[in-house]
Gaussian input, Z-matrix of N, CA and C with variables (Angstrom, degrees):
# hf/3-21g

backbone

0 1
 N
 C     1     B1
 C     2     B2     1     A1
 N     3     B3     2     A2     1     D1
 C     4     B4     3     A3     2     D2
 C     5     B5     4     A4     3     D3
 N     6     B6     5     A5     4     D4
 C     7     B7     6     A6     5     D5
 C     8     B8     7     A7     6     D6
 N     9     B9     8     A8     7     D7
 C    10    B10     9     A9     8     D8
 C    11    B11    10    A10     9     D9
 N    12    B12    11    A11    10    D10
 C    13    B13    12    A12    11    D11
 C    14    B14    13    A13    12    D12
 N    15    B15    14    A14    13    D13
 C    16    B16    15    A15    14    D14
 C    17    B17    16    A16    15    D15
 N    18    B18    17    A17    16    D16
 C    19    B19    18    A18    17    D17
 C    20    B20    19    A19    18    D18
 N    21    B21    20    A20    19    D19
 C    22    B22    21    A21    20    D20
 C    23    B23    22    A22    21    D21
 N    24    B24    23    A23    22    D22
 C    25    B25    24    A24    23    D23
 C    26    B26    25    A25    24    D24
 N    27    B27    26    A26    25    D25
 C    28    B28    27    A27    26    D26
 C    29    B29    28    A28    27    D27
 N    30    B30    29    A29    28    D28
 C    31    B31    30    A30    29    D29
 C    32    B32    31    A31    30    D30
 N    33    B33    32    A32    31    D31
 C    34    B34    33    A33    32    D32
 C    35    B35    34    A34    33    D33
 N    36    B36    35    A35    34    D34
 C    37    B37    36    A36    35    D35
 C    38    B38    37    A37    36    D36
 N    39    B39    38    A38    37    D37
 C    40    B40    39    A39    38    D38
 C    41    B41    40    A40    39    D39
 N    42    B42    41    A41    40    D40
 C    43    B43    42    A42    41    D41
 C    44    B44    43    A43    42    D42
 N    45    B45    44    A44    43    D43
 C    46    B46    45    A45    44    D44
 C    47    B47    46    A46    45    D45
 N    48    B48    47    A47    46    D46
 C    49    B49    48    A48    47    D47
 C    50    B50    49    A49    48    D48
 N    51    B51    50    A50    49    D49
 C    52    B52    51    A51    50    D50
 C    53    B53    52    A52    51    D51
 N    54    B54    53    A53    52    D52
 C    55    B55    54    A54    53    D53
 C    56    B56    55    A55    54    D54
 N    57    B57    56    A56    55    D55
 C    58    B58    57    A57    56    D56
 C    59    B59    58    A58    57    D57
 N    60    B60    59    A59    58    D58
 C    61    B61    60    A60    59    D59
 C    62    B62    61    A61    60    D60
 N    63    B63    62    A62    61    D61
 C    64    B64    63    A63    62    D62
 C    65    B65    64    A64    63    D63
 N    66    B66    65    A65    64    D64
 C    67    B67    66    A66    65    D65
 C    68    B68    67    A67    66    D66
 N    69    B69    68    A68    67    D67
 C    70    B70    69    A69    68    D68
 C    71    B71    70    A70    69    D69
 N    72    B72    71    A71    70    D70
 C    73    B73    72    A72    71    D71
 C    74    B74    73    A73    72    D72
 N    75    B75    74    A74    73    D73
 C    76    B76    75    A75    74    D74
 C    77    B77    76    A76    75    D75
 N    78    B78    77    A77    76    D76
 C    79    B79    78    A78    77    D77
 C    80    B80    79    A79    78    D78
 N    81    B81    80    A80    79    D79
 C    82    B82    81    A81    80    D80
 C    83    B83    82    A82    81    D81
 N    84    B84    83    A83    82    D82
 C    85    B85    84    A84    83    D83
 C    86    B86    85    A85    84    D84
 N    87    B87    86    A86    85    D85
 C    88    B88    87    A87    86    D86
 C    89    B89    88    A88    87    D87
 N    90    B90    89    A89    88    D88
 C    91    B91    90    A90    89    D89
 C    92    B92    91    A91    90    D90
 N    93    B93    92    A92    91    D91
 C    94    B94    93    A93    92    D92
 C    95    B95    94    A94    93    D93
 N    96    B96    95    A95    94    D94
 C    97    B97    96    A96    95    D95
 C    98    B98    97    A97    96    D96
 N    99    B99    98    A98    97    D97
 C   100   B100    99    A99    98    D98
 C   101   B101   100   A100    99    D99
 N   102   B102   101   A101   100   D100
 C   103   B103   102   A102   101   D101
 C   104   B104   103   A103   102   D102
 N   105   B105   104   A104   103   D103
 C   106   B106   105   A105   104   D104
 C   107   B107   106   A106   105   D105
 N   108   B108   107   A107   106   D106
 C   109   B109   108   A108   107   D107
 C   110   B110   109   A109   108   D108
 N   111   B111   110   A110   109   D109
 C   112   B112   111   A111   110   D110
 C   113   B113   112   A112   111   D111
 N   114   B114   113   A113   112   D112
 C   115   B115   114   A114   113   D113
 C   116   B116   115   A115   114   D114
 N   117   B117   116   A116   115   D115
 C   118   B118   117   A117   116   D116
 C   119   B119   118   A118   117   D117
 N   120   B120   119   A119   118   D118
 C   121   B121   120   A120   119   D119
 C   122   B122   121   A121   120   D120
 N   123   B123   122   A122   121   D121
 C   124   B124   123   A123   122   D122
 C   125   B125   124   A124   123   D123
 N   126   B126   125   A125   124   D124
 C   127   B127   126   A126   125   D125
 C   128   B128   127   A127   126   D126
 N   129   B129   128   A128   127   D127
 C   130   B130   129   A129   128   D128
 C   131   B131   130   A130   129   D129
 N   132   B132   131   A131   130   D130
 C   133   B133   132   A132   131   D131
 C   134   B134   133   A133   132   D132
 N   135   B135   134   A134   133   D133
 C   136   B136   135   A135   134   D134
 C   137   B137   136   A136   135   D135
 N   138   B138   137   A137   136   D136
 C   139   B139   138   A138   137   D137
 C   140   B140   139   A139   138   D138
 N   141   B141   140   A140   139   D139
 C   142   B142   141   A141   140   D140
 C   143   B143   142   A142   141   D141
 N   144   B144   143   A143   142   D142
 C   145   B145   144   A144   143   D143
 C   146   B146   145   A145   144   D144
 N   147   B147   146   A146   145   D145
 C   148   B148   147   A147   146   D146
 C   149   B149   148   A148   147   D147
 N   150   B150   149   A149   148   D148
 C   151   B151   150   A150   149   D149
 C   152   B152   151   A151   150   D150
 N   153   B153   152   A152   151   D151
 C   154   B154   153   A153   152   D152
 C   155   B155   154   A154   153   D153
 N   156   B156   155   A155   154   D154
 C   157   B157   156   A156   155   D155
 C   158   B158   157   A157   156   D156
 N   159   B159   158   A158   157   D157
 C   160   B160   159   A159   158   D158
 C   161   B161   160   A160   159   D159
 N   162   B162   161   A161   160   D160
 C   163   B163   162   A162   161   D161
 C   164   B164   163   A163   162   D162
 N   165   B165   164   A164   163   D163
 C   166   B166   165   A165   164   D164
 C   167   B167   166   A166   165   D165
 N   168   B168   167   A167   166   D166
 C   169   B169   168   A168   167   D167
 C   170   B170   169   A169   168   D168
 N   171   B171   170   A170   169   D169
 C   172   B172   171   A171   170   D170
 C   173   B173   172   A172   171   D171
 N   174   B174   173   A173   172   D172
 C   175   B175   174   A174   173   D173
 C   176   B176   175   A175   174   D174
 N   177   B177   176   A176   175   D175
 C   178   B178   177   A177   176   D176
 C   179   B179   178   A178   177   D177
 N   180   B180   179   A179   178   D178
 C   181   B181   180   A180   179   D179
 C   182   B182   181   A181   180   D180
 N   183   B183   182   A182   181   D181
 C   184   B184   183   A183   182   D182
 C   185   B185   184   A184   183   D183
 N   186   B186   185   A185   184   D184
 C   187   B187   186   A186   185   D185
 C   188   B188   187   A187   186   D186
 N   189   B189   188   A188   187   D187
 C   190   B190   189   A189   188   D188
 C   191   B191   190   A190   189   D189
 N   192   B192   191   A191   190   D190
 C   193   B193   192   A192   191   D191
 C   194   B194   193   A193   192   D192
 N   195   B195   194   A194   193   D193
 C   196   B196   195   A195   194   D194
 C   197   B197   196   A196   195   D195
 N   198   B198   197   A197   196   D196
 C   199   B199   198   A198   197   D197
 C   200   B200   199   A199   198   D198
 N   201   B201   200   A200   199   D199
 C   202   B202   201   A201   200   D200
 C   203   B203   202   A202   201   D201
 N   204   B204   203   A203   202   D202
 C   205   B205   204   A204   203   D203
 C   206   B206   205   A205   204   D204
 N   207   B207   206   A206   205   D205
 C   208   B208   207   A207   206   D206
 C   209   B209   208   A208   207   D207
 N   210   B210   209   A209   208   D208
 C   211   B211   210   A210   209   D209
 C   212   B212   211   A211   210   D210
 N   213   B213   212   A212   211   D211
 C   214   B214   213   A213   212   D212
 C   215   B215   214   A214   213   D213
 N   216   B216   215   A215   214   D214
 C   217   B217   216   A216   215   D215
 C   218   B218   217   A217   216   D216
 N   219   B219   218   A218   217   D217
 C   220   B220   219   A219   218   D218
 C   221   B221   220   A220   219   D219
 N   222   B222   221   A221   220   D220
 C   223   B223   222   A222   221   D221
 C   224   B224   223   A223   222   D222
 N   225   B225   224   A224   223   D223
 C   226   B226   225   A225   224   D224
 C   227   B227   226   A226   225   D225
 N   228   B228   227   A227   226   D226
 C   229   B229   228   A228   227   D227
 C   230   B230   229   A229   228   D228
 N   231   B231   230   A230   229   D229
 C   232   B232   231   A231   230   D230
 C   233   B233   232   A232   231   D231
 N   234   B234   233   A233   232   D232
 C   235   B235   234   A234   233   D233
 C   236   B236   235   A235   234   D234
 N   237   B237   236   A236   235   D235
 C   238   B238   237   A237   236   D236
 C   239   B239   238   A238   237   D237
 N   240   B240   239   A239   238   D238
 C   241   B241   240   A240   239   D239
 C   242   B242   241   A241   240   D240
 N   243   B243   242   A242   241   D241
 C   244   B244   243   A243   242   D242
 C   245   B245   244   A244   243   D243
 N   246   B246   245   A245   244   D244
 C   247   B247   246   A246   245   D245
 C   248   B248   247   A247   246   D246
 N   249   B249   248   A248   247   D247
 C   250   B250   249   A249   248   D248
 C   251   B251   250   A250   249   D249
 N   252   B252   251   A251   250   D250
 C   253   B253   252   A252   251   D251
 C   254   B254   253   A253   252   D252
 N   255   B255   254   A254   253   D253
 C   256   B256   255   A255   254   D254
 C   257   B257   256   A256   255   D255
 N   258   B258   257   A257   256   D256
 C   259   B259   258   A258   257   D257
 C   260   B260   259   A259   258   D258
 N   261   B261   260   A260   259   D259
 C   262   B262   261   A261   260   D260
 C   263   B263   262   A262   261   D261
 N   264   B264   263   A263   262   D262
 C   265   B265   264   A264   263   D263
 C   266   B266   265   A265   264   D264
 N   267   B267   266   A266   265   D265
 C   268   B268   267   A267   266   D266
 C   269   B269   268   A268   267   D267
 N   270   B270   269   A269   268   D268
 C   271   B271   270   A270   269   D269
 C   272   B272   271   A271   270   D270
 N   273   B273   272   A272   271   D271
 C   274   B274   273   A273   272   D272
 C   275   B275   274   A274   273   D273
 N   276   B276   275   A275   274   D274
 C   277   B277   276   A276   275   D275
 C   278   B278   277   A277   276   D276
 N   279   B279   278   A278   277   D277
 C   280   B280   279   A279   278   D278
 C   281   B281   280   A280   279   D279
 N   282   B282   281   A281   280   D280
 C   283   B283   282   A282   281   D281
 C   284   B284   283   A283   282   D282
 N   285   B285   284   A284   283   D283
 C   286   B286   285   A285   284   D284
 C   287   B287   286   A286   285   D285
 N   288   B288   287   A287   286   D286
 C   289   B289   288   A288   287   D287
 C   290   B290   289   A289   288   D288
 N   291   B291   290   A290   289   D289
 C   292   B292   291   A291   290   D290
 C   293   B293   292   A292   291   D291
 N   294   B294   293   A293   292   D292
 C   295   B295   294   A294   293   D293
 C   296   B296   295   A295   294   D294
 N   297   B297   296   A296   295   D295
 C   298   B298   297   A297   296   D296
 C   299   B299   298   A298   297   D297
 N   300   B300   299   A299   298   D298
 C   301   B301   300   A300   299   D299
 C   302   B302   301   A301   300   D300
 N   303   B303   302   A302   301   D301
 C   304   B304   303   A303   302   D302
 C   305   B305   304   A304   303   D303
 N   306   B306   305   A305   304   D304
 C   307   B307   306   A306   305   D305
 C   308   B308   307   A307   306   D306

   B1=1.4480
   B2=1.5177
   B3=1.3152
   B4=1.4562
   B5=1.5230
   B6=1.3228
   B7=1.4619
   B8=1.5187
   B9=1.3356
   B10=1.4579
   B11=1.5187
   B12=1.3190
   B13=1.4574
   B14=1.5214
   B15=1.3245
   B16=1.4609
   B17=1.5248
   B18=1.3345
   B19=1.4658
   B20=1.5223
   B21=1.3248
   B22=1.4660
   B23=1.5256
   B24=1.3324
   B25=1.4621
   B26=1.5317
   B27=1.3084
   B28=1.4639
   B29=1.5247
   B30=1.3211
   B31=1.4670
   B32=1.5199
   B33=1.3194
   B34=1.4605
   B35=1.5198
   B36=1.2980
   B37=1.4609
   B38=1.5305
   B39=1.3378
   B40=1.4645
   B41=1.5304
   B42=1.3394
   B43=1.4691
   B44=1.5234
   B45=1.3230
   B46=1.4616
   B47=1.5265
   B48=1.3359
   B49=1.4591
   B50=1.5139
   B51=1.3415
   B52=1.4627
   B53=1.5200
   B54=1.3231
   B55=1.4638
   B56=1.5293
   B57=1.3197
   B58=1.4658
   B59=1.5231
   B60=1.3413
   B61=1.4641
   B62=1.5252
   B63=1.3352
   B64=1.4694
   B65=1.5213
   B66=1.3384
   B67=1.4645
   B68=1.5044
   B69=1.3285
   B70=1.4534
   B71=1.5293
   B72=1.3113
   B73=1.4670
   B74=1.5258
   B75=1.3299
   B76=1.4569
   B77=1.5196
   B78=1.3425
   B79=1.4592
   B80=1.5266
   B81=1.3285
   B82=1.4620
   B83=1.5277
   B84=1.3338
   B85=1.4614
   B86=1.5225
   B87=1.3354
   B88=1.4554
   B89=1.5277
   B90=1.3398
   B91=1.4617
   B92=1.5300
   B93=1.3251
   B94=1.4659
   B95=1.5202
   B96=1.3179
   B97=1.4606
   B98=1.5177
   B99=1.3230
   B100=1.4571
   B101=1.5181
   B102=1.3202
   B103=1.4518
   B104=1.5283
   B105=1.3286
   B106=1.4592
   B107=1.5299
   B108=1.3385
   B109=1.4583
   B110=1.5224
   B111=1.3332
   B112=1.4670
   B113=1.5238
   B114=1.3404
   B115=1.4580
   B116=1.5205
   B117=1.3258
   B118=1.4571
   B119=1.5218
   B120=1.3434
   B121=1.4705
   B122=1.5244
   B123=1.3153
   B124=1.4625
   B125=1.5229
   B126=1.3306
   B127=1.4577
   B128=1.5279
   B129=1.3184
   B130=1.4658
   B131=1.5211
   B132=1.3204
   B133=1.4569
   B134=1.5192
   B135=1.3024
   B136=1.4582
   B137=1.5119
   B138=1.3253
   B139=1.4592
   B140=1.5223
   B141=1.3245
   B142=1.4574
   B143=1.5136
   B144=1.3429
   B145=1.4565
   B146=1.5278
   B147=1.3293
   B148=1.4622
   B149=1.5180
   B150=1.3384
   B151=1.4556
   B152=1.5185
   B153=1.3363
   B154=1.4512
   B155=1.5271
   B156=1.3330
   B157=1.4579
   B158=1.5282
   B159=1.3326
   B160=1.4613
   B161=1.5257
   B162=1.3333
   B163=1.4630
   B164=1.5217
   B165=1.3238
   B166=1.4599
   B167=1.5044
   B168=1.3214
   B169=1.4690
   B170=1.5295
   B171=1.3395
   B172=1.4571
   B173=1.5102
   B174=1.3223
   B175=1.4517
   B176=1.5222
   B177=1.3256
   B178=1.4613
   B179=1.5221
   B180=1.3328
   B181=1.4648
   B182=1.5202
   B183=1.3230
   B184=1.4571
   B185=1.5099
   B186=1.3055
   B187=1.4552
   B188=1.5240
   B189=1.3283
   B190=1.4658
   B191=1.5208
   B192=1.3399
   B193=1.4557
   B194=1.5131
   B195=1.3437
   B196=1.4541
   B197=1.5155
   B198=1.3362
   B199=1.4536
   B200=1.5160
   B201=1.3244
   B202=1.4592
   B203=1.5198
   B204=1.3321
   B205=1.4610
   B206=1.5184
   B207=1.3190
   B208=1.4547
   B209=1.5154
   B210=1.3212
   B211=1.4571
   B212=1.5280
   B213=1.3314
   B214=1.4577
   B215=1.5197
   B216=1.3334
   B217=1.4606
   B218=1.5173
   B219=1.3282
   B220=1.4655
   B221=1.5202
   B222=1.3219
   B223=1.4568
   B224=1.5295
   B225=1.3389
   B226=1.4616
   B227=1.5255
   B228=1.3271
   B229=1.4608
   B230=1.5301
   B231=1.3175
   B232=1.4619
   B233=1.5258
   B234=1.3239
   B235=1.4645
   B236=1.5314
   B237=1.3295
   B238=1.4564
   B239=1.5163
   B240=1.3416
   B241=1.4649
   B242=1.5279
   B243=1.3142
   B244=1.4624
   B245=1.5303
   B246=1.3462
   B247=1.4588
   B248=1.5221
   B249=1.3518
   B250=1.4575
   B251=1.5199
   B252=1.3535
   B253=1.4633
   B254=1.5218
   B255=1.3387
   B256=1.4639
   B257=1.5308
   B258=1.3338
   B259=1.4609
   B260=1.5212
   B261=1.3225
   B262=1.4604
   B263=1.5280
   B264=1.3228
   B265=1.4681
   B266=1.5281
   B267=1.3300
   B268=1.4617
   B269=1.5285
   B270=1.3131
   B271=1.4604
   B272=1.5190
   B273=1.3319
   B274=1.4585
   B275=1.5248
   B276=1.3268
   B277=1.4650
   B278=1.5230
   B279=1.3399
   B280=1.4621
   B281=1.5162
   B282=1.3269
   B283=1.4565
   B284=1.5205
   B285=1.3310
   B286=1.4609
   B287=1.5223
   B288=1.3227
   B289=1.4590
   B290=1.5231
   B291=1.3169
   B292=1.4551
   B293=1.5284
   B294=1.3493
   B295=1.4626
   B296=1.5300
   B297=1.3274
   B298=1.4590
   B299=1.5247
   B300=1.3150
   B301=1.4615
   B302=1.5185
   B303=1.3499
   B304=1.4594
   B305=1.5339
   B306=1.2892
   B307=1.4820
   B308=1.4973
   A1=108.72
   A2=115.11
   A3=122.00
   A4=107.95
   A5=117.05
   A6=120.68
   A7=108.96
   A8=116.19
   A9=122.09
   A10=108.27
   A11=116.52
   A12=121.52
   A13=110.18
   A14=116.17
   A15=120.59
   A16=110.54
   A17=116.92
   A18=120.53
   A19=110.37
   A20=115.21
   A21=120.37
   A22=110.71
   A23=117.86
   A24=120.32
   A25=110.47
   A26=116.41
   A27=121.37
   A28=109.94
   A29=115.74
   A30=122.33
   A31=107.45
   A32=116.52
   A33=121.19
   A34=108.53
   A35=117.19
   A36=119.90
   A37=111.55
   A38=117.33
   A39=121.21
   A40=113.30
   A41=116.92
   A42=119.07
   A43=110.74
   A44=114.22
   A45=119.27
   A46=108.98
   A47=116.81
   A48=121.53
   A49=112.34
   A50=116.34
   A51=122.30
   A52=109.39
   A53=114.77
   A54=120.66
   A55=108.38
   A56=117.20
   A57=121.06
   A58=107.02
   A59=116.74
   A60=120.73
   A61=112.22
   A62=116.35
   A63=121.02
   A64=108.03
   A65=114.16
   A66=118.67
   A67=109.84
   A68=115.40
   A69=122.94
   A70=106.46
   A71=118.37
   A72=120.71
   A73=112.58
   A74=117.26
   A75=121.04
   A76=114.64
   A77=117.63
   A78=119.52
   A79=111.49
   A80=113.61
   A81=121.87
   A82=106.63
   A83=116.49
   A84=121.44
   A85=107.10
   A86=115.84
   A87=121.74
   A88=108.61
   A89=116.57
   A90=121.84
   A91=107.91
   A92=116.61
   A93=123.22
   A94=109.15
   A95=116.30
   A96=122.00
   A97=107.65
   A98=115.88
   A99=122.35
   A100=108.40
   A101=115.61
   A102=120.55
   A103=108.28
   A104=118.28
   A105=120.24
   A106=112.50
   A107=115.62
   A108=121.54
   A109=115.59
   A110=119.22
   A111=119.99
   A112=110.71
   A113=114.76
   A114=120.34
   A115=111.28
   A116=115.65
   A117=121.75
   A118=104.11
   A119=117.86
   A120=120.37
   A121=112.31
   A122=115.43
   A123=121.90
   A124=110.03
   A125=115.27
   A126=121.77
   A127=108.64
   A128=115.78
   A129=122.31
   A130=109.17
   A131=115.59
   A132=122.24
   A133=107.69
   A134=116.84
   A135=121.10
   A136=112.77
   A137=117.08
   A138=123.60
   A139=110.72
   A140=117.03
   A141=121.78
   A142=107.65
   A143=117.82
   A144=122.61
   A145=108.34
   A146=116.34
   A147=122.41
   A148=107.17
   A149=116.93
   A150=122.18
   A151=108.41
   A152=116.42
   A153=122.61
   A154=109.23
   A155=116.69
   A156=121.84
   A157=110.60
   A158=115.54
   A159=122.01
   A160=109.75
   A161=116.69
   A162=121.08
   A163=109.51
   A164=115.60
   A165=121.36
   A166=111.88
   A167=114.43
   A168=121.17
   A169=108.64
   A170=116.20
   A171=119.41
   A172=112.44
   A173=114.71
   A174=122.39
   A175=107.88
   A176=115.14
   A177=122.75
   A178=106.90
   A179=116.30
   A180=121.22
   A181=110.70
   A182=114.51
   A183=121.95
   A184=108.53
   A185=116.56
   A186=120.70
   A187=113.00
   A188=117.55
   A189=120.53
   A190=112.45
   A191=118.24
   A192=120.10
   A193=111.80
   A194=114.60
   A195=119.31
   A196=110.41
   A197=114.86
   A198=122.83
   A199=108.00
   A200=116.96
   A201=121.09
   A202=105.96
   A203=115.58
   A204=121.02
   A205=110.91
   A206=115.11
   A207=122.24
   A208=109.65
   A209=116.09
   A210=123.12
   A211=111.38
   A212=115.58
   A213=121.78
   A214=114.30
   A215=118.27
   A216=121.26
   A217=111.44
   A218=115.84
   A219=120.37
   A220=109.54
   A221=114.47
   A222=121.65
   A223=107.85
   A224=117.32
   A225=121.92
   A226=109.65
   A227=115.55
   A228=122.28
   A229=108.75
   A230=116.27
   A231=121.82
   A232=109.83
   A233=117.22
   A234=119.43
   A235=110.16
   A236=116.40
   A237=122.27
   A238=115.23
   A239=118.53
   A240=120.99
   A241=110.91
   A242=116.19
   A243=122.26
   A244=108.33
   A245=117.03
   A246=120.21
   A247=111.57
   A248=114.90
   A249=122.06
   A250=108.67
   A251=115.45
   A252=121.44
   A253=108.44
   A254=116.53
   A255=122.12
   A256=108.65
   A257=116.61
   A258=121.45
   A259=111.50
   A260=116.30
   A261=121.86
   A262=109.32
   A263=115.98
   A264=121.49
   A265=112.72
   A266=118.22
   A267=119.55
   A268=112.91
   A269=117.63
   A270=120.73
   A271=110.51
   A272=115.83
   A273=120.48
   A274=110.45
   A275=115.35
   A276=122.68
   A277=106.22
   A278=117.09
   A279=119.74
   A280=110.91
   A281=115.08
   A282=122.51
   A283=108.49
   A284=116.04
   A285=122.52
   A286=108.29
   A287=116.45
   A288=121.95
   A289=106.02
   A290=116.80
   A291=122.73
   A292=107.74
   A293=116.75
   A294=119.77
   A295=109.97
   A296=117.96
   A297=125.14
   A298=111.64
   A299=114.78
   A300=121.11
   A301=110.42
   A302=117.90
   A303=120.21
   A304=110.90
   A305=115.99
   A306=119.42
   A307=111.44
   D1=144.55
   D2=177.19
   D3=-130.65
   D4=124.76
   D5=175.45
   D6=-74.71
   D7=138.51
   D8=180.00
   D9=-114.36
   D10=125.85
   D11=179.19
   D12=-78.43
   D13=128.60
   D14=176.39
   D15=-97.25
   D16=10.92
   D17=-179.33
   D18=-59.32
   D19=137.27
   D20=-178.38
   D21=-71.60
   D22=132.90
   D23=175.25
   D24=-72.30
   D25=165.10
   D26=177.41
   D27=-70.28
   D28=142.66
   D29=174.88
   D30=-128.10
   D31=152.45
   D32=176.22
   D33=-121.68
   D34=170.97
   D35=178.96
   D36=-66.50
   D37=-19.89
   D38=179.53
   D39=-88.39
   D40=-26.36
   D41=-173.69
   D42=-155.21
   D43=137.70
   D44=174.38
   D45=-66.09
   D46=159.53
   D47=-178.36
   D48=-97.51
   D49=143.55
   D50=174.82
   D51=-137.99
   D52=151.27
   D53=175.16
   D54=-153.62
   D55=126.80
   D56=174.79
   D57=-73.64
   D58=122.83
   D59=-179.13
   D60=-106.46
   D61=-11.17
   D62=174.98
   D63=-162.00
   D64=142.68
   D65=173.51
   D66=-155.64
   D67=131.35
   D68=167.63
   D69=-149.66
   D70=-172.83
   D71=-176.17
   D72=-65.08
   D73=-24.79
   D74=-175.19
   D75=-90.22
   D76=-29.52
   D77=-175.45
   D78=-160.57
   D79=151.94
   D80=171.41
   D81=-123.37
   D82=137.15
   D83=176.07
   D84=-120.12
   D85=125.09
   D86=-177.15
   D87=-123.05
   D88=129.82
   D89=173.99
   D90=-89.22
   D91=135.99
   D92=178.26
   D93=-122.09
   D94=143.83
   D95=169.91
   D96=-133.24
   D97=121.47
   D98=177.49
   D99=-114.20
   D100=131.21
   D101=174.17
   D102=-75.27
   D103=163.89
   D104=-179.72
   D105=-49.69
   D106=128.86
   D107=177.46
   D108=83.98
   D109=-9.79
   D110=179.68
   D111=-74.00
   D112=158.22
   D113=-176.48
   D114=-139.00
   D115=141.46
   D116=166.33
   D117=-89.96
   D118=114.83
   D119=-175.72
   D120=-61.17
   D121=158.00
   D122=179.00
   D123=-58.32
   D124=133.84
   D125=179.70
   D126=-157.24
   D127=172.24
   D128=178.62
   D129=-123.60
   D130=152.89
   D131=173.97
   D132=-128.38
   D133=145.53
   D134=176.23
   D135=-77.44
   D136=-3.43
   D137=-177.66
   D138=-112.41
   D139=167.03
   D140=167.99
   D141=-69.55
   D142=137.07
   D143=179.96
   D144=-124.00
   D145=123.52
   D146=176.00
   D147=-115.18
   D148=126.10
   D149=179.28
   D150=-112.30
   D151=129.44
   D152=-177.79
   D153=-126.01
   D154=122.46
   D155=-176.53
   D156=-77.93
   D157=122.49
   D158=176.63
   D159=-85.95
   D160=-44.42
   D161=176.87
   D162=-158.61
   D163=159.67
   D164=-179.66
   D165=88.17
   D166=-158.92
   D167=-174.08
   D168=-152.49
   D169=146.96
   D170=178.39
   D171=-163.52
   D172=170.40
   D173=177.22
   D174=-104.67
   D175=123.82
   D176=-178.40
   D177=-109.59
   D178=118.70
   D179=-176.33
   D180=-109.62
   D181=141.71
   D182=175.51
   D183=-141.05
   D184=-177.19
   D185=-177.27
   D186=-67.58
   D187=-20.02
   D188=-178.78
   D189=-101.70
   D190=9.40
   D191=178.74
   D192=133.95
   D193=-156.33
   D194=-179.12
   D195=-140.93
   D196=156.06
   D197=178.41
   D198=-132.56
   D199=137.23
   D200=170.58
   D201=-96.11
   D202=120.66
   D203=-176.19
   D204=-123.64
   D205=146.35
   D206=174.30
   D207=-120.06
   D208=-169.22
   D209=-177.77
   D210=-47.06
   D211=127.74
   D212=179.62
   D213=90.64
   D214=-12.67
   D215=179.41
   D216=-77.79
   D217=156.51
   D218=179.78
   D219=-149.38
   D220=156.18
   D221=178.33
   D222=-144.77
   D223=150.54
   D224=178.58
   D225=-123.40
   D226=139.02
   D227=177.65
   D228=-116.22
   D229=137.39
   D230=178.01
   D231=-73.04
   D232=156.23
   D233=175.59
   D234=-54.39
   D235=133.44
   D236=178.80
   D237=83.88
   D238=-5.99
   D239=-178.27
   D240=-74.69
   D241=130.91
   D242=176.49
   D243=-69.67
   D244=129.24
   D245=-179.17
   D246=-148.86
   D247=155.71
   D248=178.22
   D249=-150.18
   D250=166.50
   D251=-179.29
   D252=-138.21
   D253=136.72
   D254=178.56
   D255=-128.61
   D256=124.56
   D257=-179.35
   D258=-77.95
   D259=143.01
   D260=176.12
   D261=-77.49
   D262=-173.15
   D263=-179.13
   D264=-68.56
   D265=-10.36
   D266=177.28
   D267=-98.27
   D268=-2.39
   D269=-177.86
   D270=84.38
   D271=176.84
   D272=-172.82
   D273=-154.11
   D274=135.00
   D275=173.91
   D276=-128.30
   D277=121.49
   D278=179.80
   D279=-143.12
   D280=162.04
   D281=174.78
   D282=-108.31
   D283=137.94
   D284=173.59
   D285=-108.74
   D286=122.31
   D287=175.19
   D288=-104.77
   D289=118.19
   D290=-174.22
   D291=-117.51
   D292=117.33
   D293=-175.80
   D294=-138.51
   D295=132.14
   D296=-5.91
   D297=-69.93
   D298=165.99
   D299=-179.31
   D300=-60.58
   D301=132.04
   D302=176.79
   D303=-61.52
   D304=149.68
   D305=179.81
   D306=-98.01

């Protein structure tokens, strides 16, 4: 067993914060912290991506629409699905579980 820290990484007004908290061949877990109004631009991953909100609130967009999620909410994206995240006025801290781990 390996404990995974859900502590929010540092973010600046120029860039949201990220920190890899786990990685092996099967999965990568990345902690994100977005300040109010920051966005992770639309992108694709070759893996399944599950995003789980630790605290705050944000808009999670995918090819089939968007969801506004708060603490405890989660969303899953299929491999290759275009997705983005936008933090609300309270900011956003979430974990991304990416499986299998990107190479």
